[in-house]
Structures are given as C-alpha cells and as structure tokens.
C-alpha positions in Angstrom: 77.3 140.6 8.6 79.4 140.4 11.7 81.9 138.1 9.8 82.2 140.6 7.0 82.9 143.4 9.4 85.6 141.3 11.1 87.2 140.5 7.7 87.3 144.2 6.8 88.8 145.1 10.1 85.8 147.0 11.5 85.7 146.9 15.2 82.7 144.8 16.3 81.0 145.8 19.5 81.0 143.1 22.3 78.1 140.7 22.2 78.0 141.0 26.0 79.3 143.9 28.0 78.2 143.7 31.7 79.3 144.7 35.2 79.1 142.2 38.0 79.3 143.7 41.5 78.3 140.8 43.7 78.0 137.1 43.8 74.3 137.3 43.5 74.8 138.5 39.9 76.8 135.5 38.9 73.7 133.5 38.0 72.6 136.2 35.5 76.1 136.2 34.0 76.2 132.4 33.6 72.7 132.5 31.9 73.9 135.2 29.5 77.1 133.4 28.7 75.3 130.1 28.1 72.6 131.8 25.8 75.3 133.4 23.7 77.2 130.1 23.3 74.0 128.3 22.4 72.9 130.9 19.9 76.3 130.4 18.2 75.7 126.6 17.9 78.3 125.5 20.5 77.9 122.0 21.8 76.8 121.6 25.4 80.3 120.7 26.7 81.9 123.6 25.0 79.1 126.0 26.5 79.9 124.5 29.9 83.6 125.0 29.6 83.2 128.7 28.7 80.6 129.4 31.4 82.6 127.6 34.2 85.9 129.3 33.2 84.4 132.8 33.2 82.4 132.2 36.4 85.4 131.0 38.2 87.5 134.1 37.3 84.7 136.5 38.2 83.9 134.7 41.5 87.6 134.6 42.4 87.9 138.4 41.9 84.8 139.0 43.9 86.0 136.7 46.7 89.2 138.8 46.8 87.1 142.0 47.4 86.9 143.4 43.9 84.4 146.2 43.9 83.2 145.4 40.4 84.1 143.2 37.5 83.4 144.0 33.9 82.9 141.1 31.5 82.9 141.4 27.7 82.3 138.7 25.0 84.3 139.6 21.9 83.8 137.5 18.8 86.8 137.1 16.5 87.5 135.3 13.3 89.6 132.7 15.2 87.2 132.2 18.2 85.8 134.0 21.1 87.6 136.0 23.7 86.1 136.9 27.1 87.7 139.9 28.7 87.4 140.2 32.5 88.4 143.6 33.9 88.8 143.9 37.7 89.0 147.3 39.2 91.4 146.0 42.0 94.6 144.1 41.8 93.8 140.4 41.4 96.3 138.0 43.1 97.8 135.7 40.5 100.9 134.4 42.2 100.3 131.7 43.0 97.1 131.3 40.9 94.0 131.2 43.0 91.7 128.3 42.5 89.4 130.3 40.1 92.4 131.0 37.8 93.6 127.5 38.1 90.2 126.1 36.9 90.0 128.6 34.1 93.5 127.7 32.7 92.3 124.1 32.3 89.3 125.3 30.3 90.6 128.1 28.3 93.8 129.9 27.1 94.2 132.5 29.9 96.3 135.6 29.9 96.5 137.9 33.0 97.6 141.5 32.6 98.1 143.8 35.6 98.4 147.5 35.7 98.0 150.4 38.2 94.3 150.4 37.2 93.6 146.8 38.0 93.8 143.4 36.4 92.5 142.1 33.0 92.0 138.4 32.5 91.6 137.3 28.9 90.0 133.9 28.3 90.4 132.6 24.6 88.2 130.0 23.2 89.5 129.2 19.7 87.3 127.8 17.0 86.6 124.0 17.6 86.6 121.7 14.6 83.8 119.8 16.4 81.4 122.8 16.3 80.9 126.1 17.9 81.7 129.0 15.8 82.9 132.4 16.9 80.1 134.5 15.4 
C-alpha cells in the first residue's frame, strides 16, 4: 500500500519521527533504526551502515551542544532518506568526525538556515537487497 501511495504522489508519513535530546537516548534510536531496516529486509551490513551513519550525525550534534535533534525515516521509491534536524547551528567546515564517518556510509547533504541545520542521509536502493518500503 505504501508503494502505491508513493507512485500516486501521496505524501507518506515518516516511518520514524523522534526527538533525541541526550546521548542516553542514542541506544533507543539505534534500536529503532535497526528494527526498521530489518523489517524492510535489509542485509545486516546495510542495516549497520545506516545505523552508524545516523548515530554519528546525531551524536556529533549533541556533542556540539544541540538542545534537541529530530530524526525522521522517510521511505521513497528510490531508497530511504533519513532527515536529521538540529535546532542549533552544526559546524560543518571542516566536517566533524561524525559527518566524516556519515559521508563514507551514505549520500550526505547538509543544509543550514537561521533555524538550524538539516542533515539528509540518503540510502539508495541496493541491488543486493534492502528495499525502501
């Protein structure tokens, strides 16, 4: 059903939409991301890449003093995008260790505005398994 909604252009709510306000909440985030990837049939190495990339970005933001970080899992026809919204400006020049690790595991786009920073992590469909649904 979700695939049909995507083909028709109907906006699909995020499979995960959560706020992380401290490092103690990172374990729950990693668990939720891993569960979603497993439920979608992703192989273990692909699950790990996604979980590590998102964890690194969120931990980096929290280390820099972000008050809260919003994480959303958005399925698309061409893969999965994780959107990380930080309510404070996130230093990206030069990239911190968290962003450097994430860029090795995902397609990363960083957008900054007066309201904060958005980091988009794209995980395209993989011909070896792991759909976007």
